[in-house]
C-alpha positions, 0 to 999 in steps of 0.5 A: 631177124636179119644180120647186123653189124656195128662199125665203132671208131677209136675217136671221132673222125676215125672213118666209121661213116665211110666205112659204113657206107663202103660196107653198105654199097659192097653188100648192095652190089652183092644183091642184098636189101641193106640199110644203114643205122645210127642210133644217136647222132650229134651234128649240125649236118642234117637232111629232110627225108621224103616224108618230112623227117630230120636225120643226120646227113651221113645216114642219108648218104649211107642210105644212098650207098645202100640204094634205099630211100632214107628214113627216121628209123635210120637215125632215131635221135639226132642232137643238134647243138646250140652252144657248148652246153645244150642241144636240141633233141631230134626224136624220130625226125621231129624236134622234142625240145632243148636240153642241157648235156646234164639233163640229156645224160642224166637219168630221168631229169625232164626238160622243163619246157617238154616234160614228156621227154625225160633224157636219154635214159628212156631212149634205148627202147625207142633205138632198138625198136627202130633197128628191129623194124629195119632188120625185119624189112632188110637183109642186113643193117650195118650200124654206125657208133658214135665217138669211142666205145671207150668213153666209160664216163658215158657207158652207163647211158650208152645207146649207140656204142656197146649198149646198142651191141649188147641190146641187139646181139651185134657184133662190132668192129673198130676203125682207127685212123692211123694217119693220126698215129698211135692206132695200136695203142688206141685198139688195145686201150679201147679193148682194155677199157671195155667190160668183158660183157662189152668185149664179147661183142668186139670182133676185130679192127680195121686200120684206116688211111694207111700210107706206105707198104702194108708189109711194114704193119704185119708184125704190129697187127700179129702182136695186136692179135696176140695181146687182145685175141682179135684179128685185124680185118683189113688195112684201108689206104689213104685216099685223097678226095674222099668227099662224102657228107661229113657229120661235123666240123672235124673234117671242114676243108679236108678230104677235098678233091684238088681244084680241077683246071678251069673250063674257061680261061680263069678261076672263080673264087668262093669265100664261105664264112665260117660262122659259129654253129655252121649247119649243113656246110655241105651245101657248098660241096657242089661248088667244089666239084666244079672245074676252076671253082676254088673254095675256101672258108674265111674268118677275116675281111681281108679274106673276102677281097679277092672272092668272086662270091661270098656264101654266107652258110646255114647256122644253128645260131643266127643271132650268135653269127651276127655277133661274130660277123660284127666282131671281126668287121665282116659286117662291114665288108658284106656291105661294101660288097653289096654296094660295090654289086659283088655277089653274096649268097645267104643260105638259111641262117645266112639268109636270115642275118642278111635281112633287116631284123630278127625276132628270136625268142626260140633259138638265142632267146635274144628278142629283136635284133638288127640284121645287116640290112641287105635284104628287105626281110624280116625274120620271126622264129616260130616254135614249130620247125619247118621241115620240107623238101620243096622244089621250084625255079630259080634263074630260070632253072629247076630247083629242088632242096630242103627246109630245116628252120625255125625262122619265118621270113617276111619279104617286103621287096626285092625279087624272089629267089625261088618262083613256081611254074607261073612265076609266083614267089615261093622262097627267098629274096634278091636285091641286086647282087645279094640273094638270099634263100632258106633252101638247103641243097640247091647247088646240087641241082646241076642246071641251077648251079651253072647258071649262078657261076655264069652270073657270077662270072659275068658280074665279076668280069671273069672269063670263067665258063662252067663245064657243061657236063659236070653231074654232082649226082654222078660224082657222088655216086662214084664216091660211094663206089670207090667206098665199095671197091676199097672194102671189096679189095682191102678188107676180109669180106669173108670174115665181115659176112660171117659176122653179119650173118652169125653175129659175135664169134664165141670165145672172144677173151681178152689177153691181159696186157704183158710184155710182147 
């Protein structure tokens, strides 16, 4: 069995994903065959592997950091929220049903629609088997936890934090975001709440997003080690503009690099509607990477007034998003834009709601609902989810992307958004300035993105020219290299290697709290 390490966090968005990616890139540079792993992910930001499996985008990004092809083994359980109390369960890349939170966490409670799936209690064996397969075929597997390991109300059915550490014999480090404050209390409290058997796997701490003089932390770090018996393995500095794929909306709008000066004389403004249950919001990251393109999220109709392009993004709740648009008058604002010939782009769920009618007995179970009527498209939600990695042409440029949707579109007019090499329709619809596509990830295709921006600038009369050399793939690689650099420079890499190779060190006792 190869080496492994579990990266935990004091909270969600503490930095687990980026630290995991950074360690993967650092080990890859050392010549290791390394893979990422997250036993269970709750995210609306997902990706489709080459063999048609759906996994979290964060694990796909970490696979890129490791230089390996993403696989369903890297994220065996994916939960896709559909509301406050229920989620779609994706097991080994395929949806197996909808469960309430109670149904998922309750031991042995069956999904009434899919009795073969009996909640989370049966999943630990599957998770451990996937991890063992990755460890059999790689030199090391760097695992990411979820939320906090100190969620003691969930410990009995945990399979992603200390439950995984104990089942697979993994050493664990805990990442804390010092930029939020309270990092010492978070480290101490996390450790104190763990059972002794769990504490035996917790080997140290990593401080994330520190600003200022590291020397000022030294007394606190020494006291923390005295109190917990565990060292701090490094202090990562705060870095602006680390824009890797996020798991959820906690980081929406944060971590973006500053807008670069335009290549032409004017900027282009892109408004992204912040619809409920927004999925794959990383679709617009490539727009924000273009010099002179300003991307912002909008919730009110007046925020669209000066936008050159409005993007209606994907959503796990198309009907709910429609209701949200109508409640805010955004439906009227979109119709006004279409009548004026101002560009609108709908992606996946955003494409569906631009159509004439939606028949949904799967996602919302709302039956037949009128869409916005901006595209001659009727959508019927099928029980089977479409998962694909298609390719074609749009705006006379090569295009590739990925599909994750239940909605099946019947296009009854307009022009296709995407065609094959012979010019035959593949996907989507265009009418005037309004376009829609089921494909995610298309804006990462550099030539197509530049063609779209040129078209938007031409329609809106902006003196804007896309930079001819922007490569989104190269920018993403540079981000992953930066993460590897941070790990190599600021973490105790010798200690990390010992943990990966040797497992939890013996004698990790917890010193009871006392006066410093």
